MIPAFI-581117 format. One record per residue (C-alpha): chain; residue number from 1; y, z, x; residue in one letter. Coordinates in nm, 4 decimals. Layout:
chaine = A | num = NUM | Y = Y | Z = Z | X = X | residu = a
...
END
This chain:
chaine = A | num = 1 | Y = 3.2409 | Z = 5.0190 | X = -9.2380 | residu = m
chaine = A | num = 2 | Y = 3.3241 | Z = 5.3172 | X = -9.4429 | residu = t
chaine = A | num = 3 | Y = 3.6802 | Z = 5.4352 | X = -9.4248 | residu = e
chaine = A | num = 4 | Y = 3.7278 | Z = 5.7547 | X = -9.2535 | residu = t
chaine = A | num = 5 | Y = 3.8327 | Z = 6.0314 | X = -9.4891 | residu = r
chaine = A | num = 6 | Y = 4.0781 | Z = 6.2406 | X = -9.2779 | residu = w
chaine = A | num = 7 | Y = 4.1731 | Z = 6.5559 | X = -9.3840 | residu = l
chaine = A | num = 8 | Y = 4.5422 | Z = 6.5797 | X = -9.5022 | residu = d
chaine = A | num = 9 | Y = 4.7888 | Z = 6.8465 | X = -9.3939 | residu = e
chaine = A | num = 10 | Y = 4.6855 | Z = 7.1331 | X = -9.6440 | residu = r
chaine = A | num = 11 | Y = 4.3138 | Z = 7.0440 | X = -9.6081 | residu = e
chaine = A | num = 12 | Y = 4.3453 | Z = 7.0761 | X = -9.2067 | residu = q
chaine = A | num = 13 | Y = 4.5454 | Z = 7.4110 | X = -9.2411 | residu = l
chaine = A | num = 14 | Y = 4.2599 | Z = 7.5606 | X = -9.4583 | residu = m
chaine = A | num = 15 | Y = 3.9817 | Z = 7.4298 | X = -9.2243 | residu = w
chaine = A | num = 16 | Y = 4.1514 | Z = 7.5481 | X = -8.9164 | residu = r
chaine = A | num = 17 | Y = 4.2434 | Z = 7.8878 | X = -9.0421 | residu = a
chaine = A | num = 18 | Y = 3.8559 | Z = 7.8969 | X = -9.1567 | residu = f
chaine = A | num = 19 | Y = 3.7639 | Z = 7.8319 | X = -8.7847 | residu = e
chaine = A | num = 20 | Y = 3.9571 | Z = 8.0899 | X = -8.6601 | residu = e
chaine = A | num = 21 | Y = 3.8887 | Z = 8.3449 | X = -8.8914 | residu = m
chaine = A | num = 22 | Y = 3.5063 | Z = 8.2580 | X = -8.8365 | residu = r
chaine = A | num = 23 | Y = 3.5583 | Z = 8.2700 | X = -8.4406 | residu = r
chaine = A | num = 24 | Y = 3.7692 | Z = 8.6159 | X = -8.4620 | residu = r
chaine = A | num = 25 | Y = 3.5171 | Z = 8.7976 | X = -8.6899 | residu = l
chaine = A | num = 26 | Y = 3.2029 | Z = 8.6733 | X = -8.4873 | residu = d
chaine = A | num = 27 | Y = 3.3814 | Z = 8.8039 | X = -8.1718 | residu = s
chaine = A | num = 28 | Y = 3.4537 | Z = 9.1286 | X = -8.3166 | residu = a
chaine = A | num = 29 | Y = 3.0930 | Z = 9.1807 | X = -8.4547 | residu = i
chaine = A | num = 30 | Y = 2.9466 | Z = 9.0764 | X = -8.1277 | residu = e
chaine = A | num = 31 | Y = 3.1667 | Z = 9.3453 | X = -7.9499 | residu = t
chaine = A | num = 32 | Y = 3.0473 | Z = 9.6244 | X = -8.1952 | residu = q
chaine = A | num = 33 | Y = 2.6708 | Z = 9.5099 | X = -8.1566 | residu = l
chaine = A | num = 34 | Y = 2.7045 | Z = 9.4951 | X = -7.7784 | residu = n
chaine = A | num = 35 | Y = 2.8238 | Z = 9.8533 | X = -7.7526 | residu = e
chaine = A | num = 36 | Y = 2.4884 | Z = 9.9435 | X = -7.9029 | residu = h
chaine = A | num = 37 | Y = 2.2896 | Z = 9.7380 | X = -7.6603 | residu = g
chaine = A | num = 38 | Y = 2.2190 | Z = 9.4502 | X = -7.9086 | residu = l
chaine = A | num = 39 | Y = 2.3124 | Z = 9.0853 | X = -7.9400 | residu = s
chaine = A | num = 40 | Y = 2.3951 | Z = 8.9037 | X = -8.2657 | residu = v
chaine = A | num = 41 | Y = 2.0752 | Z = 8.7158 | X = -8.2472 | residu = a
chaine = A | num = 42 | Y = 1.8547 | Z = 9.0622 | X = -8.2057 | residu = e
chaine = A | num = 43 | Y = 2.0352 | Z = 9.1868 | X = -8.4963 | residu = y
chaine = A | num = 44 | Y = 1.9719 | Z = 8.9166 | X = -8.7057 | residu = h
chaine = A | num = 45 | Y = 1.6147 | Z = 8.9436 | X = -8.6377 | residu = l
chaine = A | num = 46 | Y = 1.5918 | Z = 9.3267 | X = -8.6851 | residu = l
chaine = A | num = 47 | Y = 1.7495 | Z = 9.3349 | X = -9.0168 | residu = v
chaine = A | num = 48 | Y = 1.4915 | Z = 9.1825 | X = -9.2161 | residu = p
chaine = A | num = 49 | Y = 1.2147 | Z = 9.3496 | X = -9.0157 | residu = l
chaine = A | num = 50 | Y = 1.3653 | Z = 9.6897 | X = -9.0950 | residu = s
chaine = A | num = 51 | Y = 1.3719 | Z = 9.5793 | X = -9.4806 | residu = e
chaine = A | num = 52 | Y = 0.9942 | Z = 9.4878 | X = -9.4897 | residu = a
chaine = A | num = 53 | Y = 0.7260 | Z = 9.7259 | X = -9.5843 | residu = p
chaine = A | num = 54 | Y = 0.5802 | Z = 9.8927 | X = -9.2762 | residu = g
chaine = A | num = 55 | Y = 0.8363 | Z = 9.7025 | X = -9.0621 | residu = g
chaine = A | num = 56 | Y = 0.6024 | Z = 9.3990 | X = -9.0384 | residu = l
chaine = A | num = 57 | Y = 0.6591 | Z = 9.0250 | X = -9.1423 | residu = l
chaine = A | num = 58 | Y = 0.4637 | Z = 8.6915 | X = -9.0800 | residu = r
chaine = A | num = 59 | Y = 0.5979 | Z = 8.4998 | X = -8.8198 | residu = a
chaine = A | num = 60 | Y = 0.6904 | Z = 8.2265 | X = -9.0610 | residu = r
chaine = A | num = 61 | Y = 0.8416 | Z = 8.4702 | X = -9.3144 | residu = e
chaine = A | num = 62 | Y = 1.0609 | Z = 8.5944 | X = -9.0431 | residu = l
chaine = A | num = 63 | Y = 1.1548 | Z = 8.2049 | X = -8.9231 | residu = r
chaine = A | num = 64 | Y = 1.2405 | Z = 8.1007 | X = -9.2920 | residu = l
chaine = A | num = 65 | Y = 1.4328 | Z = 8.4260 | X = -9.3692 | residu = t
chaine = A | num = 66 | Y = 1.6822 | Z = 8.3754 | X = -9.0755 | residu = i
chaine = A | num = 67 | Y = 1.6594 | Z = 7.9863 | X = -9.1025 | residu = d
chaine = A | num = 68 | Y = 1.5616 | Z = 7.9288 | X = -8.7214 | residu = w
chaine = A | num = 69 | Y = 1.3449 | Z = 7.6655 | X = -8.5862 | residu = d
chaine = A | num = 70 | Y = 1.0070 | Z = 7.8004 | X = -8.4248 | residu = r
chaine = A | num = 71 | Y = 1.1151 | Z = 7.7186 | X = -8.0587 | residu = s
chaine = A | num = 72 | Y = 1.3807 | Z = 7.9383 | X = -8.1115 | residu = r
chaine = A | num = 73 | Y = 1.2145 | Z = 8.2121 | X = -8.2821 | residu = l
chaine = A | num = 74 | Y = 0.9701 | Z = 8.2247 | X = -8.0089 | residu = s
chaine = A | num = 75 | Y = 1.1807 | Z = 8.2489 | X = -7.7235 | residu = h
chaine = A | num = 76 | Y = 1.4030 | Z = 8.5065 | X = -7.8752 | residu = q
chaine = A | num = 77 | Y = 1.0845 | Z = 8.7208 | X = -7.9619 | residu = l
chaine = A | num = 78 | Y = 0.9802 | Z = 8.7192 | X = -7.6307 | residu = r
chaine = A | num = 79 | Y = 1.3355 | Z = 8.8408 | X = -7.5016 | residu = r
chaine = A | num = 80 | Y = 1.3158 | Z = 9.1245 | X = -7.7562 | residu = m
chaine = A | num = 81 | Y = 0.9540 | Z = 9.1990 | X = -7.6770 | residu = e
chaine = A | num = 82 | Y = 1.0457 | Z = 9.2508 | X = -7.3076 | residu = r
chaine = A | num = 83 | Y = 1.2927 | Z = 9.5196 | X = -7.4270 | residu = r
chaine = A | num = 84 | Y = 1.0396 | Z = 9.6829 | X = -7.6602 | residu = g
chaine = A | num = 85 | Y = 1.2376 | Z = 9.5891 | X = -7.9653 | residu = l
chaine = A | num = 86 | Y = 0.9397 | Z = 9.4099 | X = -8.1563 | residu = v
chaine = A | num = 87 | Y = 0.5610 | Z = 9.3466 | X = -8.0956 | residu = a
chaine = A | num = 88 | Y = 0.3785 | Z = 9.0461 | X = -8.1685 | residu = r
chaine = A | num = 89 | Y = 0.0158 | Z = 9.1148 | X = -8.3166 | residu = e
chaine = A | num = 90 | Y = -0.2662 | Z = 8.8960 | X = -8.4317 | residu = d
chaine = A | num = 91 | Y = -0.3116 | Z = 8.8809 | X = -8.8169 | residu = c
chaine = A | num = 92 | Y = -0.6470 | Z = 9.0890 | X = -8.9031 | residu = p
chaine = A | num = 93 | Y = -0.7350 | Z = 8.8132 | X = -9.1655 | residu = t
chaine = A | num = 94 | Y = -0.6258 | Z = 8.4990 | X = -8.9897 | residu = d
chaine = A | num = 95 | Y = -0.7377 | Z = 8.4378 | X = -8.6338 | residu = a
chaine = A | num = 96 | Y = -0.4532 | Z = 8.1731 | X = -8.5692 | residu = r
chaine = A | num = 97 | Y = -0.1776 | Z = 8.4013 | X = -8.7657 | residu = g
chaine = A | num = 98 | Y = 0.0835 | Z = 8.6076 | X = -8.5916 | residu = i
chaine = A | num = 99 | Y = 0.2711 | Z = 8.9134 | X = -8.7282 | residu = v
chaine = A | num = 100 | Y = 0.5838 | Z = 9.0407 | X = -8.5985 | residu = i
chaine = A | num = 101 | Y = 0.6151 | Z = 9.4321 | X = -8.5785 | residu = r
chaine = A | num = 102 | Y = 0.9478 | Z = 9.6384 | X = -8.5612 | residu = l
chaine = A | num = 103 | Y = 0.8762 | Z = 9.8916 | X = -8.2629 | residu = t
chaine = A | num = 104 | Y = 1.0111 | Z = 10.2737 | X = -8.3016 | residu = s
chaine = A | num = 105 | Y = 1.2539 | Z = 10.1543 | X = -8.0435 | residu = e
chaine = A | num = 106 | Y = 1.3527 | Z = 9.8561 | X = -8.2471 | residu = g
chaine = A | num = 107 | Y = 1.4151 | Z = 10.0672 | X = -8.5528 | residu = r
chaine = A | num = 108 | Y = 1.6183 | Z = 10.3255 | X = -8.3620 | residu = a
chaine = A | num = 109 | Y = 1.8255 | Z = 10.0635 | X = -8.2234 | residu = a
chaine = A | num = 110 | Y = 1.9335 | Z = 9.8917 | X = -8.5593 | residu = i
chaine = A | num = 111 | Y = 1.9674 | Z = 10.2497 | X = -8.7015 | residu = e
chaine = A | num = 112 | Y = 2.2241 | Z = 10.3058 | X = -8.4377 | residu = a
chaine = A | num = 113 | Y = 2.4060 | Z = 9.9917 | X = -8.4772 | residu = a
chaine = A | num = 114 | Y = 2.3998 | Z = 9.9450 | X = -8.8574 | residu = a
chaine = A | num = 115 | Y = 2.6713 | Z = 10.1946 | X = -8.9679 | residu = p
chaine = A | num = 116 | Y = 2.9386 | Z = 10.0486 | X = -8.7082 | residu = g
chaine = A | num = 117 | Y = 2.8403 | Z = 9.7055 | X = -8.8180 | residu = h
chaine = A | num = 118 | Y = 2.9047 | Z = 9.7895 | X = -9.1889 | residu = a
chaine = A | num = 119 | Y = 3.2408 | Z = 9.9529 | X = -9.0978 | residu = e
chaine = A | num = 120 | Y = 3.3423 | Z = 9.6436 | X = -8.8800 | residu = t
chaine = A | num = 121 | Y = 3.2480 | Z = 9.4056 | X = -9.1720 | residu = v
chaine = A | num = 122 | Y = 3.4045 | Z = 9.6184 | X = -9.4292 | residu = r
chaine = A | num = 123 | Y = 3.7339 | Z = 9.6795 | X = -9.2093 | residu = r
chaine = A | num = 124 | Y = 3.7848 | Z = 9.3248 | X = -9.0974 | residu = l
chaine = A | num = 125 | Y = 3.6749 | Z = 9.1329 | X = -9.4157 | residu = f
chaine = A | num = 126 | Y = 3.5901 | Z = 9.3090 | X = -9.7165 | residu = v
chaine = A | num = 127 | Y = 3.8685 | Z = 9.5595 | X = -9.7447 | residu = d
chaine = A | num = 128 | Y = 4.1127 | Z = 9.2639 | X = -9.7105 | residu = v
chaine = A | num = 129 | Y = 3.9818 | Z = 9.1030 | X = -10.0240 | residu = l
chaine = A | num = 130 | Y = 4.0599 | Z = 9.1874 | X = -10.3612 | residu = t
chaine = A | num = 131 | Y = 3.7812 | Z = 9.2638 | X = -10.6294 | residu = s
chaine = A | num = 132 | Y = 3.8467 | Z = 8.8984 | X = -10.7804 | residu = g
chaine = A | num = 133 | Y = 3.8604 | Z = 8.7459 | X = -10.4203 | residu = e
chaine = A | num = 134 | Y = 3.5218 | Z = 8.8841 | X = -10.3258 | residu = i
chaine = A | num = 135 | Y = 3.3448 | Z = 8.7301 | X = -10.6277 | residu = d
chaine = A | num = 136 | Y = 3.5324 | Z = 8.3966 | X = -10.5579 | residu = l
chaine = A | num = 137 | Y = 3.4536 | Z = 8.3833 | X = -10.1760 | residu = y
chaine = A | num = 138 | Y = 3.0736 | Z = 8.4555 | X = -10.2948 | residu = t
chaine = A | num = 139 | Y = 3.0687 | Z = 8.1735 | X = -10.5511 | residu = s
chaine = A | num = 140 | Y = 3.2475 | Z = 7.9282 | X = -10.2652 | residu = i
chaine = A | num = 141 | Y = 2.9985 | Z = 8.0464 | X = -10.0072 | residu = a
chaine = A | num = 142 | Y = 2.6923 | Z = 7.9628 | X = -10.2314 | residu = r
chaine = A | num = 143 | Y = 2.8489 | Z = 7.6300 | X = -10.3629 | residu = r
chaine = A | num = 144 | Y = 2.8748 | Z = 7.5227 | X = -9.9783 | residu = v
chaine = A | num = 145 | Y = 2.5353 | Z = 7.6459 | X = -9.8580 | residu = i
chaine = A | num = 146 | Y = 2.3867 | Z = 7.4438 | X = -10.1656 | residu = g
chaine = A | num = 147 | Y = 2.5309 | Z = 7.1191 | X = -10.0115 | residu = v
chaine = A | num = 148 | Y = 2.4452 | Z = 7.2354 | X = -9.6482 | residu = l
chaine = A | num = 149 | Y = 2.0737 | Z = 7.2753 | X = -9.7698 | residu = v
chaine = A | num = 150 | Y = 2.0695 | Z = 6.9387 | X = -9.9712 | residu = q
chaine = A | num = 151 | Y = 2.2180 | Z = 6.7644 | X = -9.6729 | residu = d
chaine = A | num = 152 | Y = 1.9814 | Z = 6.8845 | X = -9.4287 | residu = a
chaine = A | num = 153 | Y = 1.7028 | Z = 6.7850 | X = -9.6291 | residu = s
chaine = A | num = 154 | Y = 1.7968 | Z = 6.4282 | X = -9.6804 | residu = e
chaine = A | num = 155 | Y = 1.5357 | Z = 6.1794 | X = -9.4825 | residu = p
chaine = A | num = 156 | Y = 1.7908 | Z = 5.9023 | X = -9.4361 | residu = s
chaine = A | num = 157 | Y = 2.0280 | Z = 6.0862 | X = -9.2230 | residu = r
chaine = A | num = 158 | Y = 2.0258 | Z = 5.9987 | X = -8.8443 | residu = p
chaine = A | num = 159 | Y = 1.8834 | Z = 6.2377 | X = -8.6136 | residu = p
chaine = A | num = 160 | Y = 2.1542 | Z = 6.4770 | X = -8.4213 | residu = t
chaine = A | num = 161 | Y = 2.1413 | Z = 6.7026 | X = -8.1177 | residu = a
chaine = A | num = 162 | Y = 2.0208 | Z = 7.0413 | X = -8.1944 | residu = g
chaine = A | num = 163 | Y = 1.7519 | Z = 7.2883 | X = -8.1462 | residu = p
chaine = A | num = 164 | Y = 1.3923 | Z = 7.1702 | X = -8.0030 | residu = v
chaine = A | num = 165 | Y = 1.1927 | Z = 7.0763 | X = -8.2753 | residu = p
chaine = A | num = 166 | Y = 0.9240 | Z = 7.3054 | X = -8.4182 | residu = d
chaine = A | num = 167 | Y = 0.6245 | Z = 7.0767 | X = -8.2821 | residu = d
chaine = A | num = 168 | Y = 0.7899 | Z = 7.0872 | X = -7.9225 | residu = d
chaine = A | num = 169 | Y = 0.7765 | Z = 7.3948 | X = -7.7323 | residu = c
chaine = A | num = 170 | Y = 0.9997 | Z = 7.2408 | X = -7.4454 | residu = g
chaine = A | num = 171 | Y = 1.1002 | Z = 7.5339 | X = -7.1978 | residu = a
chaine = A | num = 172 | Y = 0.9308 | Z = 7.8622 | X = -7.2131 | residu = l
chaine = A | num = 173 | Y = 1.0432 | Z = 8.1920 | X = -7.1182 | residu = d
chaine = A | num = 174 | Y = 0.8693 | Z = 8.2394 | X = -6.8035 | residu = d
chaine = A | num = 175 | Y = 1.1035 | Z = 7.9644 | X = -6.6656 | residu = a
chaine = A | num = 176 | Y = 1.4090 | Z = 8.1733 | X = -6.7864 | residu = c
chaine = A | num = 177 | Y = 1.5773 | Z = 8.4205 | X = -6.5748 | residu = p
chaine = A | num = 178 | Y = 1.5763 | Z = 8.7748 | X = -6.6979 | residu = e
chaine = A | num = 179 | Y = 1.8889 | Z = 8.8577 | X = -6.9265 | residu = e
chaine = A | num = 180 | Y = 2.0984 | Z = 9.2011 | X = -6.9440 | residu = p
chaine = A | num = 181 | Y = 2.0347 | Z = 9.4149 | X = -7.2565 | residu = a
chaine = A | num = 182 | Y = 2.2501 | Z = 9.3098 | X = -7.5128 | residu = g
chaine = A | num = 183 | Y = 2.3003 | Z = 8.9409 | X = -7.4001 | residu = s
chaine = A | num = 184 | Y = 2.4498 | Z = 8.7271 | X = -7.6599 | residu = s
chaine = A | num = 185 | Y = 2.2300 | Z = 8.4375 | X = -7.5343 | residu = s
chaine = A | num = 186 | Y = 1.9953 | Z = 8.3573 | X = -7.8447 | residu = d
chaine = A | num = 187 | Y = 1.9054 | Z = 7.9873 | X = -7.7782 | residu = g
chaine = A | num = 188 | Y = 1.6072 | Z = 7.8425 | X = -7.5806 | residu = p
chaine = A | num = 189 | Y = 1.6258 | Z = 7.8551 | X = -7.1774 | residu = c
chaine = A | num = 190 | Y = 1.6421 | Z = 7.4993 | X = -7.0807 | residu = l
chaine = A | num = 191 | Y = 1.5532 | Z = 7.5693 | X = -6.7240 | residu = g
chaine = A | num = 192 | Y = 1.2140 | Z = 7.3946 | X = -6.7191 | residu = g
chaine = A | num = 193 | Y = 0.9264 | Z = 7.2767 | X = -6.9097 | residu = t
chaine = A | num = 194 | Y = 0.5816 | Z = 7.4068 | X = -6.9797 | residu = a
chaine = A | num = 195 | Y = 0.2884 | Z = 7.3096 | X = -7.2122 | residu = p
chaine = A | num = 196 | Y = 0.3237 | Z = 7.4242 | X = -7.5536 | residu = c
chaine = A | num = 197 | Y = 0.1492 | Z = 7.7327 | X = -7.6753 | residu = e
chaine = A | num = 198 | Y = 0.0336 | Z = 7.8488 | X = -8.0125 | residu = s
chaine = A | num = 199 | Y = 0.1943 | Z = 8.2158 | X = -8.0315 | residu = d
chaine = A | num = 200 | Y = 0.3962 | Z = 8.1036 | X = -8.3461 | residu = l
chaine = A | num = 201 | Y = 0.0998 | Z = 7.9235 | X = -8.4996 | residu = d
chaine = A | num = 202 | Y = 0.1551 | Z = 7.9242 | X = -8.9005 | residu = e
chaine = A | num = 203 | Y = -0.1463 | Z = 7.8295 | X = -9.0992 | residu = p
chaine = A | num = 204 | Y = -0.0939 | Z = 7.7996 | X = -9.4723 | residu = g
chaine = A | num = 205 | Y = -0.2956 | Z = 8.1220 | X = -9.5778 | residu = d
chaine = A | num = 206 | Y = -0.0810 | Z = 8.4201 | X = -9.6269 | residu = a
chaine = A | num = 207 | Y = -0.1763 | Z = 8.7078 | X = -9.3695 | residu = c
chaine = A | num = 208 | Y = -0.2764 | Z = 8.9977 | X = -9.5728 | residu = s
chaine = A | num = 209 | Y = -0.3694 | Z = 9.3597 | X = -9.4957 | residu = g
chaine = A | num = 210 | Y = -0.1535 | Z = 9.3513 | X = -9.1690 | residu = a
chaine = A | num = 211 | Y = 0.0710 | Z = 9.6438 | X = -9.2511 | residu = s
chaine = A | num = 212 | Y = -0.0952 | Z = 9.9742 | X = -9.0971 | residu = v
chaine = A | num = 213 | Y = 0.2328 | Z = 10.1976 | X = -9.1179 | residu = e
chaine = A | num = 214 | Y = 0.3720 | Z = 10.3316 | X = -9.4277 | residu = p
chaine = A | num = 215 | Y = 0.6902 | Z = 10.1260 | X = -9.5578 | residu = p
chaine = A | num = 216 | Y = 1.0294 | Z = 10.2424 | X = -9.4008 | residu = a
chaine = A | num = 217 | Y = 1.3492 | Z = 10.2957 | X = -9.5761 | residu = t
chaine = A | num = 218 | Y = 1.5403 | Z = 9.9679 | X = -9.5132 | residu = a
chaine = A | num = 219 | Y = 1.8688 | Z = 10.0001 | X = -9.2999 | residu = v
chaine = A | num = 220 | Y = 2.1685 | Z = 9.9630 | X = -9.5143 | residu = p
chaine = A | num = 221 | Y = 2.4686 | Z = 9.7377 | X = -9.4438 | residu = g
chaine = A | num = 222 | Y = 2.5422 | Z = 9.3709 | X = -9.4057 | residu = p
chaine = A | num = 223 | Y = 2.3595 | Z = 9.1130 | X = -9.1943 | residu = r
END
């Protein structure tokens, strides 16, 4: 059996400080977004859509951009569709393809929330760091992300509890109770089961010619 590599006192201090910082930042960001009627999950989806030409992205592109599994994305999109923030449409060049459109309501929501979001991130994080520390933190983050990506791709690792796999739709939203606007719940409802649906089928061929609106100016600010 491999010996456990416990954290020493200095390493524990660093890790616990990081955990507390992350929790407090997440809470502050969530509070600010909730003031504008958005959850963190909704904001994460609205940002790439607001930056895409015409406010349109293929479902697969959106999923890979935010690094969610297909089931979680499908459930979250249904919640946002009910609120009028996004719309799912058939791809005009692929009968099985789906494109996600940012609606005018969705764009208005992110344009209202983005300035305060940027100010919150700047005030509570960016302005606390020196110019050199910003570069250092970016370097550290990218290094850790690289390790995480490699670790997740290791085929020999044992399965762990986590999101519903892409090929298992699990519980669908019709089994979920309605949620209030701005709810921070972003995971799949587990209240029941239903047959899988093909609402996020992702054939290999890229969908082209989907945009019917001119490109809109991307909303500035961090994700």
